[in-house]
DOKEZA-174123 format. One record per residue (C-alpha): residue number from 1; residue in one letter; y, z, x; chain. Coordinates in Angstrom, 3 decimals. Layout:
! DOKEZA-174123
SITE | NUM | A | Y | Z | X | A
...
! end
This chain:
! DOKEZA-174123
SITE | 1 | M | 140.551 | 99.252 | 109.122 | A
SITE | 2 | D | 141.764 | 95.704 | 108.865 | A
SITE | 3 | S | 140.746 | 94.508 | 112.357 | A
SITE | 4 | T | 137.973 | 96.985 | 112.797 | A
SITE | 5 | L | 136.029 | 95.596 | 109.836 | A
SITE | 6 | E | 136.781 | 92.196 | 111.458 | A
SITE | 7 | R | 135.497 | 93.125 | 114.907 | A
SITE | 8 | A | 132.410 | 94.445 | 113.055 | A
SITE | 9 | A | 131.858 | 90.774 | 111.092 | A
SITE | 10 | E | 132.239 | 89.323 | 113.980 | A
SITE | 11 | L | 129.453 | 91.355 | 115.639 | A
SITE | 12 | L | 126.915 | 90.907 | 112.393 | A
SITE | 13 | A | 127.888 | 87.171 | 112.635 | A
SITE | 14 | R | 126.595 | 86.334 | 116.151 | A
SITE | 15 | A | 123.677 | 89.020 | 115.938 | A
SITE | 16 | R | 120.036 | 87.279 | 116.256 | A
SITE | 17 | L | 118.212 | 90.181 | 114.892 | A
SITE | 18 | P | 120.510 | 92.782 | 112.949 | A
SITE | 19 | V | 119.243 | 96.665 | 112.721 | A
SITE | 20 | F | 119.937 | 98.448 | 109.253 | A
SITE | 21 | G | 119.137 | 102.126 | 110.834 | A
SITE | 22 | G | 119.970 | 105.770 | 109.585 | A
SITE | 23 | L | 120.412 | 104.777 | 106.301 | A
SITE | 24 | F | 121.807 | 108.069 | 105.109 | A
SITE | 25 | T | 123.601 | 107.409 | 102.112 | A
SITE | 26 | D | 123.650 | 107.589 | 98.372 | A
SITE | 27 | I | 121.614 | 104.186 | 96.177 | A
SITE | 28 | E | 124.944 | 102.013 | 96.044 | A
SITE | 29 | G | 125.352 | 102.370 | 99.847 | A
SITE | 30 | A | 121.445 | 101.540 | 100.677 | A
SITE | 31 | T | 121.797 | 98.828 | 98.091 | A
SITE | 32 | A | 124.964 | 97.343 | 100.130 | A
SITE | 33 | A | 122.722 | 97.556 | 103.313 | A
SITE | 34 | I | 119.818 | 95.879 | 101.921 | A
SITE | 35 | S | 122.078 | 92.940 | 100.479 | A
SITE | 36 | L | 123.883 | 92.346 | 104.020 | A
SITE | 37 | A | 120.410 | 92.786 | 105.852 | A
SITE | 38 | E | 118.867 | 90.245 | 103.356 | A
SITE | 39 | K | 121.872 | 87.955 | 104.461 | A
SITE | 40 | L | 121.953 | 88.149 | 107.959 | A
SITE | 41 | G | 117.715 | 88.075 | 108.553 | A
SITE | 42 | G | 117.660 | 91.800 | 109.815 | A
SITE | 43 | V | 115.945 | 94.656 | 109.495 | A
SITE | 44 | I | 116.215 | 97.910 | 107.695 | A
SITE | 45 | D | 114.953 | 101.490 | 108.772 | A
SITE | 46 | H | 115.823 | 105.004 | 107.186 | A
SITE | 47 | A | 115.727 | 107.591 | 110.028 | A
SITE | 48 | A | 113.005 | 109.567 | 108.395 | A
SITE | 49 | S | 110.846 | 106.970 | 107.433 | A
SITE | 50 | T | 107.481 | 108.184 | 109.691 | A
SITE | 51 | G | 106.846 | 111.168 | 106.764 | A
SITE | 52 | L | 107.770 | 108.609 | 104.282 | A
SITE | 53 | S | 105.295 | 106.429 | 105.378 | A
SITE | 54 | R | 102.651 | 108.547 | 106.334 | A
SITE | 55 | A | 102.986 | 110.575 | 103.213 | A
SITE | 56 | A | 102.595 | 106.234 | 101.166 | A
SITE | 57 | R | 99.547 | 105.551 | 103.715 | A
SITE | 58 | V | 97.680 | 108.816 | 102.605 | A
SITE | 59 | M | 98.642 | 107.940 | 98.684 | A
SITE | 60 | R | 97.135 | 104.226 | 98.991 | A
SITE | 61 | E | 94.621 | 105.284 | 100.891 | A
SITE | 62 | T | 92.850 | 108.585 | 98.593 | A
SITE | 63 | G | 95.604 | 109.090 | 95.864 | A
SITE | 64 | V | 97.635 | 112.421 | 95.359 | A
SITE | 65 | A | 97.901 | 115.077 | 92.955 | A
SITE | 66 | P | 101.627 | 115.763 | 92.929 | A
SITE | 67 | A | 102.896 | 118.890 | 91.391 | A
SITE | 68 | S | 106.727 | 118.416 | 90.138 | A
SITE | 69 | F | 109.465 | 121.085 | 91.825 | A
SITE | 70 | G | 109.489 | 123.016 | 88.380 | A
SITE | 71 | E | 105.354 | 122.930 | 87.860 | A
SITE | 72 | V | 105.332 | 124.840 | 90.521 | A
SITE | 73 | R | 108.216 | 127.357 | 89.960 | A
SITE | 74 | N | 107.264 | 127.901 | 86.790 | A
SITE | 75 | R | 103.503 | 127.657 | 86.220 | A
SITE | 76 | A | 101.203 | 127.699 | 89.812 | A
SITE | 77 | D | 99.791 | 131.485 | 90.643 | A
SITE | 78 | T | 99.121 | 130.021 | 93.707 | A
SITE | 79 | V | 101.567 | 128.940 | 96.462 | A
SITE | 80 | V | 100.313 | 127.826 | 99.699 | A
SITE | 81 | V | 102.962 | 126.914 | 102.447 | A
SITE | 82 | I | 101.858 | 124.962 | 105.490 | A
SITE | 83 | G | 103.478 | 124.960 | 108.449 | A
SITE | 84 | E | 107.219 | 125.750 | 109.846 | A
SITE | 85 | G | 108.268 | 122.594 | 108.122 | A
SITE | 86 | P | 109.190 | 123.435 | 104.379 | A
SITE | 87 | L | 110.994 | 126.556 | 105.408 | A
SITE | 88 | A | 113.070 | 124.783 | 108.504 | A
SITE | 89 | R | 113.852 | 121.715 | 106.197 | A
SITE | 90 | D | 114.653 | 124.269 | 103.467 | A
SITE | 91 | P | 115.479 | 128.162 | 103.988 | A
SITE | 92 | D | 116.135 | 129.194 | 100.358 | A
SITE | 93 | L | 112.941 | 127.364 | 99.356 | A
SITE | 94 | L | 111.028 | 130.347 | 98.574 | A
SITE | 95 | D | 113.704 | 132.165 | 96.594 | A
SITE | 96 | K | 113.507 | 128.986 | 94.480 | A
SITE | 97 | L | 109.753 | 128.689 | 94.081 | A
SITE | 98 | F | 110.153 | 132.518 | 93.140 | A
SITE | 99 | P | 112.953 | 133.343 | 90.932 | A
SITE | 100 | G | 113.451 | 136.695 | 89.989 | A
SITE | 101 | E | 113.842 | 135.823 | 86.677 | A
SITE | 102 | P | 110.676 | 135.480 | 84.646 | A
SITE | 103 | G | 110.019 | 131.778 | 83.865 | A
SITE | 104 | L | 107.398 | 129.777 | 81.344 | A
SITE | 105 | P | 104.302 | 131.266 | 80.410 | A
SITE | 106 | R | 101.680 | 131.112 | 83.166 | A
SITE | 107 | P | 98.283 | 129.867 | 83.104 | A
SITE | 108 | G | 95.211 | 132.426 | 83.741 | A
SITE | 109 | K | 96.186 | 136.230 | 84.302 | A
SITE | 110 | N | 97.179 | 136.468 | 88.040 | A
SITE | 111 | K | 99.876 | 137.468 | 89.739 | A
SITE | 112 | R | 101.594 | 134.822 | 91.627 | A
SITE | 113 | E | 100.977 | 135.043 | 95.730 | A
SITE | 114 | L | 101.949 | 133.822 | 98.404 | A
SITE | 115 | F | 100.295 | 132.761 | 101.889 | A
SITE | 116 | L | 102.295 | 131.212 | 104.967 | A
SITE | 117 | L | 100.185 | 129.298 | 106.652 | A
SITE | 118 | G | 100.925 | 128.766 | 110.024 | A
SITE | 119 | L | 103.999 | 130.768 | 110.115 | A
SITE | 120 | D | 105.226 | 133.469 | 112.471 | A
SITE | 121 | K | 107.359 | 135.051 | 109.809 | A
SITE | 122 | A | 109.161 | 133.976 | 107.070 | A
SITE | 123 | K | 111.725 | 136.258 | 104.737 | A
SITE | 124 | T | 109.507 | 136.039 | 101.871 | A
SITE | 125 | P | 110.800 | 137.104 | 97.677 | A
SITE | 126 | K | 110.979 | 140.402 | 96.451 | A
SITE | 127 | G | 107.938 | 141.496 | 94.337 | A
SITE | 128 | V | 105.875 | 138.485 | 95.540 | A
SITE | 129 | P | 103.032 | 139.849 | 97.666 | A
SITE | 130 | A | 102.953 | 137.391 | 100.515 | A
SITE | 131 | S | 100.365 | 137.003 | 103.497 | A
SITE | 132 | V | 100.528 | 135.237 | 106.970 | A
SITE | 133 | V | 97.883 | 133.295 | 108.078 | A
SITE | 134 | N | 98.250 | 132.875 | 111.679 | A
SITE | 135 | G | 97.093 | 133.510 | 115.295 | A
SITE | 136 | K | 96.389 | 132.140 | 118.423 | A
SITE | 137 | T | 95.292 | 128.807 | 116.439 | A
SITE | 138 | S | 97.653 | 125.316 | 115.516 | A
SITE | 139 | V | 97.682 | 124.397 | 112.013 | A
SITE | 140 | P | 95.591 | 121.731 | 111.800 | A
SITE | 141 | E | 92.956 | 123.762 | 113.287 | A
SITE | 142 | L | 94.229 | 126.534 | 110.383 | A
SITE | 143 | V | 93.706 | 123.710 | 107.412 | A
SITE | 144 | A | 90.583 | 123.064 | 108.443 | A
SITE | 145 | L | 89.377 | 126.580 | 108.952 | A
SITE | 146 | L | 91.121 | 127.054 | 105.372 | A
SITE | 147 | A | 89.347 | 123.957 | 103.986 | A
SITE | 148 | A | 85.925 | 124.842 | 105.444 | A
SITE | 149 | S | 85.747 | 128.313 | 103.372 | A
SITE | 150 | V | 87.088 | 126.897 | 100.506 | A
SITE | 151 | R | 84.080 | 125.103 | 100.507 | A
SITE | 152 | E | 81.946 | 127.779 | 100.852 | A
SITE | 153 | G | 81.074 | 126.427 | 104.132 | A
SITE | 154 | R | 79.992 | 127.662 | 107.222 | A
SITE | 155 | F | 82.502 | 128.029 | 110.474 | A
SITE | 156 | D | 82.832 | 130.139 | 113.869 | A
SITE | 157 | L | 85.425 | 131.939 | 114.845 | A
SITE | 158 | R | 85.685 | 134.928 | 116.824 | A
SITE | 159 | D | 89.361 | 136.223 | 115.868 | A
SITE | 160 | K | 87.618 | 138.842 | 113.051 | A
SITE | 161 | A | 91.529 | 139.456 | 111.538 | A
SITE | 162 | L | 92.264 | 136.025 | 111.390 | A
SITE | 163 | R | 88.965 | 135.326 | 109.750 | A
SITE | 164 | D | 89.042 | 138.092 | 107.033 | A
SITE | 165 | K | 92.314 | 136.640 | 105.784 | A
SITE | 166 | I | 91.477 | 132.680 | 105.776 | A
SITE | 167 | E | 88.171 | 134.364 | 103.547 | A
SITE | 168 | K | 91.336 | 135.670 | 100.980 | A
SITE | 169 | A | 93.416 | 133.181 | 100.751 | A
SITE | 170 | A | 90.191 | 130.929 | 99.823 | A
SITE | 171 | A | 88.902 | 133.535 | 97.949 | A
SITE | 172 | R | 92.029 | 133.846 | 95.789 | A
SITE | 173 | L | 92.617 | 129.454 | 96.072 | A
SITE | 174 | R | 88.754 | 128.872 | 94.034 | A
SITE | 175 | D | 90.048 | 131.746 | 91.943 | A
SITE | 176 | S | 93.643 | 130.293 | 90.745 | A
SITE | 177 | A | 94.538 | 128.656 | 87.556 | A
SITE | 178 | F | 97.491 | 126.740 | 89.514 | A
SITE | 179 | A | 97.198 | 126.562 | 93.252 | A
SITE | 180 | V | 100.052 | 124.332 | 94.866 | A
SITE | 181 | F | 99.975 | 123.377 | 98.394 | A
SITE | 182 | V | 103.780 | 123.059 | 99.630 | A
SITE | 183 | Y | 103.891 | 121.025 | 103.320 | A
SITE | 184 | D | 106.427 | 118.327 | 104.828 | A
SITE | 185 | P | 104.803 | 115.238 | 105.613 | A
SITE | 186 | A | 106.930 | 114.041 | 108.690 | A
SITE | 187 | E | 105.666 | 118.051 | 110.517 | A
SITE | 188 | L | 101.277 | 116.946 | 109.610 | A
SITE | 189 | E | 99.445 | 114.554 | 110.732 | A
SITE | 190 | E | 97.430 | 112.262 | 108.104 | A
SITE | 191 | P | 93.715 | 113.567 | 109.218 | A
SITE | 192 | V | 95.310 | 116.801 | 108.113 | A
SITE | 193 | L | 97.064 | 115.727 | 105.171 | A
SITE | 194 | H | 93.868 | 114.310 | 103.887 | A
SITE | 195 | T | 91.694 | 117.766 | 104.366 | A
SITE | 196 | V | 94.678 | 119.176 | 102.666 | A
SITE | 197 | L | 93.671 | 116.620 | 99.907 | A
SITE | 198 | E | 90.039 | 117.444 | 99.856 | A
SITE | 199 | M | 90.283 | 120.993 | 99.302 | A
SITE | 200 | V | 92.775 | 120.175 | 96.280 | A
SITE | 201 | R | 89.972 | 117.554 | 95.306 | A
SITE | 202 | H | 87.093 | 120.494 | 95.233 | A
SITE | 203 | L | 89.475 | 123.069 | 93.653 | A
SITE | 204 | V | 90.154 | 120.612 | 90.703 | A
SITE | 205 | K | 86.269 | 121.195 | 90.121 | A
SITE | 206 | T | 86.847 | 124.178 | 88.236 | A
SITE | 207 | T | 90.083 | 124.609 | 88.126 | A
SITE | 208 | R | 94.122 | 123.279 | 88.747 | A
SITE | 209 | A | 95.225 | 122.420 | 91.762 | A
SITE | 210 | A | 98.147 | 119.974 | 93.308 | A
SITE | 211 | T | 100.490 | 118.916 | 96.173 | A
SITE | 212 | M | 103.906 | 119.707 | 96.252 | A
SITE | 213 | S | 105.284 | 117.022 | 99.081 | A
SITE | 214 | L | 108.989 | 117.773 | 100.599 | A
SITE | 215 | A | 111.245 | 115.118 | 99.838 | A
SITE | 216 | A | 112.538 | 113.275 | 102.930 | A
SITE | 217 | P | 116.074 | 114.344 | 104.530 | A
SITE | 218 | G | 119.096 | 111.594 | 104.304 | A
SITE | 219 | N | 118.042 | 110.690 | 100.935 | A
SITE | 220 | G | 115.483 | 109.178 | 102.168 | A
SITE | 221 | E | 113.186 | 108.913 | 99.229 | A
SITE | 222 | G | 116.115 | 107.263 | 96.820 | A
SITE | 223 | V | 116.565 | 104.604 | 99.909 | A
SITE | 224 | N | 112.748 | 104.079 | 99.780 | A
SITE | 225 | L | 112.709 | 103.143 | 96.310 | A
SITE | 226 | C | 115.789 | 101.472 | 95.800 | A
SITE | 227 | S | 114.307 | 99.319 | 98.881 | A
SITE | 228 | T | 110.990 | 98.818 | 96.639 | A
SITE | 229 | W | 112.781 | 97.986 | 93.745 | A
SITE | 230 | T | 115.280 | 95.905 | 95.307 | A
SITE | 231 | C | 112.657 | 93.616 | 97.643 | A
SITE | 232 | G | 109.212 | 94.566 | 96.417 | A
SITE | 233 | L | 108.878 | 96.819 | 99.627 | A
SITE | 234 | P | 109.660 | 100.068 | 101.349 | A
SITE | 235 | V | 112.079 | 100.438 | 104.408 | A
SITE | 236 | R | 110.842 | 99.284 | 107.235 | A
SITE | 237 | T | 111.169 | 95.839 | 106.123 | A
SITE | 238 | S | 112.203 | 92.614 | 107.836 | A
SITE | 239 | F | 114.108 | 89.763 | 106.401 | A
SITE | 240 | A | 114.063 | 87.690 | 109.248 | A
SITE | 241 | G | 111.544 | 85.491 | 107.924 | A
SITE | 242 | K | 110.931 | 83.435 | 104.589 | A
SITE | 243 | V | 109.710 | 86.781 | 102.710 | A
SITE | 244 | P | 110.190 | 90.025 | 103.190 | A
SITE | 245 | D | 107.717 | 91.869 | 105.380 | A
SITE | 246 | N | 107.296 | 95.622 | 106.066 | A
SITE | 247 | N | 105.249 | 96.658 | 109.267 | A
SITE | 248 | M | 105.781 | 100.619 | 110.398 | A
SITE | 249 | W | 105.290 | 99.886 | 113.555 | A
SITE | 250 | A | 107.141 | 96.706 | 114.394 | A
SITE | 251 | Y | 110.466 | 97.352 | 112.505 | A
SITE | 252 | E | 111.004 | 101.138 | 113.708 | A
SITE | 253 | T | 114.435 | 100.586 | 114.987 | A
SITE | 254 | E | 113.903 | 103.173 | 118.301 | A
SITE | 255 | R | 110.977 | 100.068 | 119.249 | A
SITE | 256 | L | 113.589 | 96.841 | 118.209 | A
SITE | 257 | L | 116.429 | 98.392 | 119.902 | A
SITE | 258 | K | 114.198 | 99.072 | 123.657 | A
SITE | 259 | S | 112.262 | 95.805 | 122.962 | A
SITE | 260 | G | 115.498 | 94.235 | 123.086 | A
SITE | 261 | E | 114.123 | 92.301 | 120.263 | A
SITE | 262 | A | 117.566 | 93.930 | 118.303 | A
SITE | 263 | D | 120.760 | 92.667 | 119.257 | A
SITE | 264 | A | 123.334 | 95.076 | 117.014 | A
SITE | 265 | L | 122.941 | 98.040 | 115.223 | A
SITE | 266 | V | 124.526 | 99.294 | 111.694 | A
SITE | 267 | W | 123.837 | 103.158 | 111.873 | A
SITE | 268 | I | 124.765 | 104.985 | 108.373 | A
SITE | 269 | D | 125.060 | 108.502 | 108.662 | A
SITE | 270 | A | 127.035 | 109.483 | 105.786 | A
SITE | 271 | L | 125.734 | 112.662 | 103.513 | A
SITE | 272 | D | 126.759 | 115.771 | 104.130 | A
SITE | 273 | G | 124.897 | 118.438 | 106.249 | A
SITE | 274 | E | 122.369 | 117.523 | 108.868 | A
SITE | 275 | G | 122.589 | 113.755 | 110.538 | A
SITE | 276 | A | 119.556 | 111.682 | 112.816 | A
SITE | 277 | D | 120.260 | 111.087 | 116.295 | A
SITE | 278 | R | 121.549 | 107.522 | 116.534 | A
SITE | 279 | P | 119.081 | 105.707 | 119.443 | A
SITE | 280 | K | 120.934 | 103.508 | 121.849 | A
SITE | 281 | G | 120.159 | 100.156 | 123.104 | A
SITE | 282 | A | 122.423 | 97.819 | 121.557 | A
SITE | 283 | P | 126.138 | 97.282 | 120.483 | A
SITE | 284 | A | 126.828 | 99.484 | 117.306 | A
SITE | 285 | I | 128.893 | 99.509 | 114.145 | A
SITE | 286 | V | 128.711 | 103.357 | 113.322 | A
SITE | 287 | L | 129.310 | 104.186 | 109.743 | A
SITE | 288 | T | 129.833 | 107.526 | 109.702 | A
SITE | 289 | S | 131.214 | 111.062 | 108.060 | A
SITE | 290 | K | 131.102 | 112.990 | 110.384 | A
SITE | 291 | S | 133.017 | 113.391 | 113.700 | A
SITE | 292 | A | 130.926 | 111.425 | 115.490 | A
SITE | 293 | R | 130.378 | 110.529 | 119.147 | A
SITE | 294 | S | 130.686 | 107.509 | 119.984 | A
SITE | 295 | S | 129.366 | 105.732 | 122.752 | A
SITE | 296 | R | 131.691 | 103.024 | 124.921 | A
SITE | 297 | G | 131.893 | 99.573 | 122.709 | A
SITE | 298 | D | 130.974 | 100.963 | 119.488 | A
SITE | 299 | I | 132.937 | 100.243 | 116.506 | A
SITE | 300 | V | 132.987 | 103.545 | 114.289 | A
SITE | 301 | I | 134.393 | 103.328 | 111.023 | A
SITE | 302 | D | 135.159 | 106.674 | 109.158 | A
SITE | 303 | V | 133.719 | 106.320 | 105.606 | A
SITE | 304 | G | 133.354 | 109.167 | 102.594 | A
SITE | 305 | A | 130.477 | 112.012 | 102.309 | A
SITE | 306 | A | 128.605 | 110.220 | 99.088 | A
SITE | 307 | A | 128.408 | 113.408 | 96.719 | A
SITE | 308 | S | 131.458 | 115.276 | 98.676 | A
SITE | 309 | D | 134.033 | 112.605 | 98.564 | A
SITE | 310 | H | 133.085 | 110.149 | 95.998 | A
SITE | 311 | D | 130.217 | 110.098 | 93.147 | A
SITE | 312 | A | 127.090 | 109.464 | 93.784 | A
SITE | 313 | A | 123.719 | 108.517 | 92.710 | A
SITE | 314 | L | 120.351 | 110.062 | 94.782 | A
SITE | 315 | Y | 117.060 | 111.793 | 94.627 | A
SITE | 316 | L | 117.432 | 115.067 | 93.459 | A
SITE | 317 | P | 114.090 | 116.856 | 94.166 | A
SITE | 318 | P | 113.992 | 119.281 | 91.594 | A
SITE | 319 | I | 113.761 | 116.427 | 88.868 | A
SITE | 320 | A | 111.878 | 114.122 | 90.935 | A
SITE | 321 | G | 114.266 | 111.484 | 90.143 | A
SITE | 322 | I | 117.693 | 109.604 | 90.690 | A
SITE | 323 | G | 120.881 | 111.355 | 89.311 | A
SITE | 324 | V | 124.232 | 111.516 | 89.692 | A
SITE | 325 | V | 126.118 | 114.317 | 91.660 | A
SITE | 326 | K | 130.045 | 114.169 | 90.922 | A
SITE | 327 | A | 131.944 | 114.612 | 93.964 | A
SITE | 328 | R | 133.001 | 118.257 | 95.553 | A
SITE | 329 | A | 136.108 | 117.232 | 96.305 | A
SITE | 330 | A | 137.241 | 113.586 | 95.252 | A
SITE | 331 | N | 139.041 | 111.504 | 98.651 | A
SITE | 332 | K | 139.486 | 108.397 | 97.790 | A
SITE | 333 | D | 141.052 | 107.745 | 101.332 | A
SITE | 334 | K | 137.749 | 107.373 | 102.758 | A
SITE | 335 | P | 135.487 | 104.349 | 101.466 | A
SITE | 336 | S | 132.179 | 104.412 | 100.717 | A
SITE | 337 | V | 129.684 | 102.883 | 102.953 | A
SITE | 338 | A | 129.284 | 100.185 | 99.782 | A
SITE | 339 | E | 132.498 | 99.131 | 100.162 | A
SITE | 340 | V | 132.423 | 98.940 | 104.164 | A
SITE | 341 | L | 130.098 | 96.939 | 104.112 | A
SITE | 342 | A | 130.816 | 94.665 | 101.069 | A
SITE | 343 | R | 134.010 | 93.963 | 102.612 | A
SITE | 344 | I | 132.350 | 93.422 | 106.312 | A
SITE | 345 | A | 129.559 | 90.773 | 104.329 | A
SITE | 346 | E | 132.883 | 89.406 | 102.857 | A
SITE | 347 | L | 134.335 | 88.695 | 106.269 | A
SITE | 348 | I | 131.360 | 86.974 | 107.859 | A
SITE | 349 | E | 131.474 | 84.575 | 104.597 | A
SITE | 350 | A | 134.665 | 83.478 | 105.077 | A
SITE | 351 | K | 134.156 | 83.227 | 108.824 | A
SITE | 352 | R | 130.491 | 80.834 | 107.806 | A
SITE | 353 | A | 132.577 | 79.327 | 105.449 | A
SITE | 354 | A | 135.655 | 78.279 | 108.097 | A
! end
């Protein structure tokens, strides 16, 4: 381990622009990565930045009406799941949103109902009326058609069966006491998100409506919050200048590697579950808790998985905030991401002092 860390420190010490990417790690690991990137004049970028930035831009431009996980589970009488992303990300999502046992008193007199917009099939909870609104039509088109129907506007659609489904869903939304649209911002383009929010704005004139955006994978929300409270800017931020600079195009990991602007990569993949594919194009230091296929010249460091091998602070969607998760099986033989990065930082400082 000592020789491996020495090699990692040597690579970063001579790098012109190192990129700290992936960032599938806990809050402590993210803090250490941001700190080291700042010292080296590098860039930080989470693998789920595309969805994070898309949701943030829409929120800045038009505002949002978010509902917490608990509100949707306990209070919403109509839930519209848009696209395949939400259930692909969390196959048990519908069971979580529609628990079998009674919850808190819900507004209105409607029984709970579920609409799946743009899905072929899905296992729906027992006892919950569910409708699949789909056809030979893309998700953006379905959202636009539903928005037109919610406003009781005119729209052309030759598919009579699909038209009936859309009009049924729109009528139910207008009649709902609390309707919620559930989506994954990484799946929907910004114009589609704006259309969803326009539906919410129209519905709240007469009833209650909201959105529930799925949290980014890999503790993306937590890392983004950590970046914001640390340097005042979200991920895809560069510390190469006198002040931090955020640019969602310029500081994308893959673009920096392809262009040759970045000459070193620190790739962090230290959470259980599906990881992120590492881009190629520069010498890499890979901190991973998984069995990684490394390229020739990679410096691979085996680390513990956050919340599995060691306690970890993570973003928890059910509470919409940061919480500490105890390790399932503590493993002191594997260092954490924060410990490895702190040791590399010490070695770099020692080299500079010498």
